[in-house]
NULOKOL-722705 format. One record per residue (C-alpha): x, y, z; residue in one letter; residue number from 1. Coordinates in nm, 2 decimals, m for minus. Example, Ala and Ser with C-alpha at 12.3 -4.5 7.8 and 13.67 -1.06 7.14 Angstrom:
1.23 m0.45 0.78 A 1
1.37 m0.11 0.71 S 2
END
This chain:
m0.01 m0.01 0.00 M 1
0.13 0.35 m0.10 N 2
0.01 0.65 0.05 G 3
m0.28 0.71 0.27 I 4
m0.56 0.41 0.25 F 5
m0.89 0.59 0.37 E 6
m1.22 0.46 0.48 V 7
m1.53 0.58 0.48 R 8
m1.82 0.43 0.73 W 9
m2.19 0.46 0.67 H 10
m2.46 0.31 0.94 G 11
m2.70 0.48 1.16 R 12
m2.68 0.56 1.53 G 13
m2.69 0.30 1.80 G 14
m2.51 0.03 1.52 Q 15
m2.15 0.05 1.67 G 16
m1.99 0.26 1.34 I 17
m1.79 0.48 1.58 V 18
m1.64 0.20 1.80 T 19
m1.60 m0.04 1.50 A 20
m1.39 0.30 1.33 S 21
m1.18 0.27 1.64 K 22
m1.10 m0.08 1.69 I 23
m0.98 m0.06 1.29 L 24
m0.76 0.19 1.40 A 25
m0.64 m0.01 1.67 I 26
m0.57 m0.30 1.46 A 27
m0.39 m0.10 1.18 A 28
m0.17 0.01 1.44 F 29
m0.12 m0.35 1.60 N 30
m0.05 m0.46 1.22 E 31
0.26 m0.21 1.22 G 32
0.12 0.11 1.03 F 33
0.24 0.45 1.21 V 34
m0.03 0.67 1.10 G 35
m0.37 0.55 1.20 V 36
m0.67 0.79 1.26 Q 37
m1.05 0.72 1.37 S 38
m1.28 1.03 1.30 I 39
m1.63 1.02 1.41 P 40
m1.91 1.22 1.24 W 41
m2.24 1.23 1.48 I 42
m2.40 1.57 1.48 G 43
m2.67 1.61 1.73 A 44
m2.89 1.33 1.58 E 45
m3.05 1.03 1.82 R 46
m3.01 0.67 1.76 R 47
m3.14 0.55 1.46 G 48
m3.00 0.87 1.22 A 49
m2.78 0.85 0.95 Q 50
m2.42 0.89 1.08 I 51
m2.08 0.85 0.92 E 52
m1.70 0.78 1.09 A 53
m1.35 0.80 0.90 Y 54
m1.04 0.60 0.90 N 55
m0.71 0.74 0.75 R 56
m0.43 0.42 0.79 I 57
m0.08 0.53 0.65 S 58
0.31 0.36 0.71 Y 59
0.39 0.73 0.75 A 60
0.26 0.99 1.04 P 61
m0.05 1.15 0.91 I 62
m0.09 1.54 0.90 L 63
m0.45 1.56 0.76 L 64
m0.71 1.57 0.98 H 65
m1.05 1.62 0.84 S 66
m1.36 1.41 0.69 Q 67
m1.26 1.17 0.44 V 68
m1.39 1.30 0.09 Y 69
m1.21 1.03 m0.14 A 70
m1.26 0.70 0.02 P 71
m1.01 0.40 m0.10 N 72
m1.32 0.18 0.04 A 73
m1.67 0.26 0.17 V 74
m1.84 0.05 0.44 I 75
m2.20 0.05 0.42 V 76
m2.34 m0.11 0.80 V 77
m2.71 m0.08 0.70 D 78
m2.84 m0.14 0.33 Q 79
m3.14 0.10 0.37 S 80
m2.89 0.38 0.35 I 81
m2.80 0.30 0.04 L 82
m3.16 0.25 m0.08 S 83
m3.22 0.58 m0.01 E 84
m2.94 0.76 m0.17 N 85
m2.66 0.54 m0.35 S 86
m2.49 0.82 m0.50 S 87
m2.44 1.03 m0.14 T 88
m2.35 0.67 m0.03 T 89
m2.05 0.58 m0.27 I 90
m1.96 0.96 m0.35 R 91
m1.57 1.01 m0.38 G 92
m1.50 0.63 m0.40 L 93
m1.18 0.58 m0.59 K 94
m1.12 0.41 m0.91 K 95
m1.03 0.03 m0.82 N 96
m1.16 0.08 m0.46 G 97
m1.35 m0.11 m0.24 F 98
m1.76 m0.11 m0.16 L 99
m1.83 m0.33 0.18 V 100
m2.20 m0.38 0.18 L 101
m2.43 m0.57 0.46 N 102
m2.67 m0.69 0.22 A 103
m2.96 m0.98 0.35 A 104
m3.08 m0.97 0.02 H 105
m2.93 m0.97 m0.33 S 106
m3.19 m0.76 m0.47 N 107
m3.01 m0.44 m0.36 V 108
m2.77 m0.53 m0.59 L 109
m2.94 m0.49 m0.90 S 110
m3.02 m0.13 m0.87 S 111
m2.61 m0.04 m0.75 L 112
m2.37 0.13 m0.93 R 113
m2.04 0.15 m0.84 V 114
m1.68 0.36 m0.99 P 115
m1.56 0.15 m1.27 E 116
m1.28 m0.08 m1.15 G 117
m1.46 m0.08 m0.81 C 118
m1.47 m0.44 m0.61 S 119
m1.80 m0.50 m0.45 V 120
m1.81 m0.73 m0.13 Y 121
m2.16 m0.81 0.04 V 122
m2.19 m1.01 0.38 V 123
m2.52 m1.08 0.58 D 124
m2.39 m0.90 0.88 A 125
m2.78 m0.86 1.03 T 126
m2.77 m1.26 1.05 S 127
m2.49 m1.30 1.23 I 128
m2.57 m1.02 1.48 C 129
m2.90 m1.19 1.56 L 130
m2.75 m1.55 1.57 E 131
m2.49 m1.48 1.83 L 132
m2.70 m1.23 2.02 G 133
m2.46 m0.92 1.95 L 134
m2.73 m0.61 2.05 Q 135
m2.75 m0.37 2.26 V 136
m3.06 m0.21 2.38 A 137
m3.26 m0.42 2.08 G 138
m3.03 m0.29 1.84 L 139
m2.80 m0.54 1.62 E 140
m2.44 m0.38 1.68 I 141
m2.35 m0.42 1.29 L 142
m2.03 m0.26 1.26 A 143
m1.85 m0.52 1.45 I 144
m1.89 m0.79 1.20 P 145
m1.83 m0.54 0.92 M 146
m1.46 m0.54 1.04 L 147
m1.45 m0.89 0.96 G 148
m1.57 m0.81 0.60 A 149
m1.33 m0.52 0.55 F 150
m1.02 m0.78 0.63 A 151
m1.15 m1.00 0.43 K 152
m1.18 m0.74 0.09 A 153
m0.88 m0.52 0.15 T 154
m0.65 m0.76 0.30 D 155
m0.51 m0.49 0.49 L 156
m0.54 m0.59 0.86 V 157
m0.54 m0.96 0.99 S 158
m0.78 m1.13 1.18 I 159
m0.56 m1.16 1.44 K 160
m0.50 m0.76 1.47 S 161
m0.86 m0.74 1.51 L 162
m0.89 m1.00 1.74 E 163
m0.61 m0.81 1.97 N 164
m0.78 m0.51 1.89 A 165
m1.15 m0.66 2.05 I 166
m0.95 m0.79 2.33 K 167
m0.75 m0.40 2.41 S 168
m1.14 m0.24 2.35 F 169
m1.37 m0.49 2.55 F 170
m1.43 m0.62 2.86 E 171
m1.34 m1.02 2.90 A 172
m1.69 m1.11 2.89 D 173
m1.74 m0.95 2.57 S 174
m1.46 m1.00 2.36 V 175
m1.55 m1.38 2.28 K 176
m1.89 m1.26 2.12 K 177
m1.71 m1.01 1.90 N 178
m1.44 m1.22 1.76 V 179
m1.66 m1.46 1.69 D 180
m1.91 m1.23 1.49 A 181
m1.59 m1.08 1.31 I 182
m1.51 m1.46 1.22 L 183
m1.82 m1.54 1.07 K 184
m1.86 m1.24 0.88 A 185
m1.46 m1.26 0.77 Y 186
m1.54 m1.64 0.62 W 187
m1.87 m1.58 0.47 S 188
m1.80 m1.25 0.30 T 189
m1.81 m1.31 m0.09 R 190
m1.70 m1.11 m0.39 K 191
m1.99 m1.01 m0.63 V 192
m1.95 m0.91 m0.98 H 193
m2.18 m0.64 m1.12 L 194
m2.34 m0.59 m1.49 K 195
m2.08 m0.37 m1.71 P 196
m2.37 m0.09 m1.73 E 197
m2.33 m0.09 m1.35 Q 198
m1.99 0.06 m1.32 Y 199
m1.99 0.44 m1.39 L 200
m1.73 0.76 m1.41 S 201
m1.65 0.78 m1.04 P 202
m1.84 1.05 m0.86 I 203
m1.66 1.35 m0.76 P 204
m1.60 1.38 m0.40 P 205
m1.80 1.64 m0.24 S 206
m1.63 1.98 m0.11 K 207
m1.68 2.16 0.19 P 208
m1.90 2.49 0.16 V 209
m1.73 2.79 0.29 R 210
m1.92 2.95 0.52 I 211
m2.06 3.31 0.44 P 212
m1.93 3.60 0.67 E 213
m2.18 3.67 0.93 I 214
m2.18 4.06 1.09 H 215
m2.54 4.05 1.24 H 216
m2.75 3.77 1.41 W 217
m3.02 3.86 1.10 T 218
m2.76 3.73 0.87 D 219
m2.83 3.36 1.00 L 220
m3.03 3.14 0.82 P 221
m3.37 3.09 0.97 P 222
m3.34 2.74 1.23 V 223
m3.58 2.48 1.11 P 224
m3.82 2.32 1.39 T 225
m3.96 1.98 1.36 S 226
m4.26 1.86 1.49 T 227
m4.44 1.50 1.45 P 228
m4.70 1.62 1.24 S 229
m4.50 1.84 0.99 K 230
m4.16 1.73 1.02 G 231
m3.89 2.00 0.85 S 232
m3.68 1.71 0.70 I 233
m3.97 1.48 0.63 G 234
m4.09 1.16 0.78 K 235
m3.82 1.04 0.99 T 236
m3.96 0.67 1.00 G 237
m3.76 0.62 0.69 D 238
m3.47 0.62 0.93 W 239
m3.60 0.34 1.14 R 240
m3.47 0.00 1.10 T 241
m3.65 m0.18 1.43 H 242
m3.98 m0.11 1.49 K 243
m4.14 m0.10 1.83 P 244
m4.45 m0.29 1.89 V 245
m4.68 m0.29 2.17 V 246
m4.87 m0.58 2.33 D 247
m5.21 m0.47 2.49 R 248
m5.20 m0.79 2.68 E 249
m4.92 m0.68 2.89 K 250
m4.98 m0.32 2.86 C 251
m5.08 m0.13 3.18 S 252
m5.15 0.20 3.01 K 253
m4.92 0.35 3.23 C 254
m4.77 0.59 2.95 L 255
m4.44 0.56 3.03 F 256
m4.36 0.52 2.66 C 257
m4.53 0.84 2.58 W 258
m4.35 1.04 2.85 M 259
m4.02 0.95 2.73 Y 260
m4.07 0.94 2.39 C 261
m3.82 1.20 2.27 P 262
m3.98 1.29 1.91 E 263
m4.37 1.28 2.06 A 264
m4.42 1.01 1.80 A 265
m4.66 0.85 2.05 I 266
m5.00 0.93 2.11 N 267
m5.32 0.77 2.34 V 268
m5.58 0.61 2.15 D 269
m5.96 0.63 2.27 S 270
m5.88 0.31 2.49 D 271
m5.60 0.47 2.65 G 272
m5.37 0.26 2.52 F 273
m5.03 0.36 2.37 P 274
m5.02 0.43 1.96 E 275
m4.71 0.47 1.78 I 276
m4.74 0.67 1.49 D 277
m4.48 0.51 1.25 Y 278
m4.42 0.79 0.99 D 279
m4.20 0.98 1.25 Y 280
m4.10 0.68 1.48 C 281
m3.73 0.67 1.41 K 282
m3.68 0.29 1.64 G 283
m3.47 0.48 1.87 C 284
m3.56 0.18 2.14 G 285
m3.66 0.47 2.42 V 286
m3.97 0.32 2.48 C 287
m3.87 m0.02 2.48 F 288
m3.60 0.05 2.75 N 289
m3.84 0.29 2.97 E 290
m4.16 0.03 2.95 C 291
m4.17 m0.14 3.32 P 292
m4.40 m0.42 3.19 R 293
m4.15 m0.50 2.90 E 294
m4.48 m0.47 2.66 A 295
m4.30 m0.31 2.41 I 296
m4.08 m0.50 2.17 S 297
m3.81 m0.38 1.93 M 298
m3.90 m0.60 1.59 L 299
m3.68 m0.57 1.23 V 300
m3.88 m0.34 1.06 D 301
m3.93 m0.51 0.67 E 302
m3.98 m0.19 0.47 K 303
END
């Protein structure tokens, strides 16, 4: 490898993106790379919202500290993000780069467009997490098995280096489950070949937008507000990967879920039961965590 190898992660809050990025940096250092970086990009959103993370890996010290605009590899932890806007997800991906995708179904591949020369690898990280019970607060930690898929696709870090990084990062009782997830993903990751028309000219990387000078508070743009009935950025239920479902047999109508919902996406029906507005529910799992009767389940949302 010559120069700096740059990686961009795409996923949702709660799927372990930031943690996996840190583990990859540790593993790369264990592999002998001198320059390693792990940079999260989260914003102010909650679980379920799209987030990114970045890695840089080099045999020399790295002086650049910024987001990654022209990655050598893109790791997509949640395929719904690719379905929503594939051009944004693979923006700037270099020719002959790598796209590593968590895909349970092959139908997402038929509409995929990637830069010419790009290698595409897929793995069913969701099934691996469900099999091993690799979950936190009802959400699968999908980014951990994607580390194994990345190692298989790029051969940049070894399984041994990832295992040592896991051991240094997690408590002893969590190590085996995370290492098993990486191993399962490594051996089940496969390279896929797209049709010739699915390979396109590289999409130029986006460039930072210069912020105009502000001399007075009136120069500031209006701040958008969002309510469950009029979301300024659309129906945020599209962010959801898991959906809360209320079991009325267990529900005591305490309405803790209604009180704790950060999006006010829970209403009360005429019988006094909570009623979830799935147009705006992001699937953050707060209601699931707060329900004292365990009357709410987080189910995979088959959108």
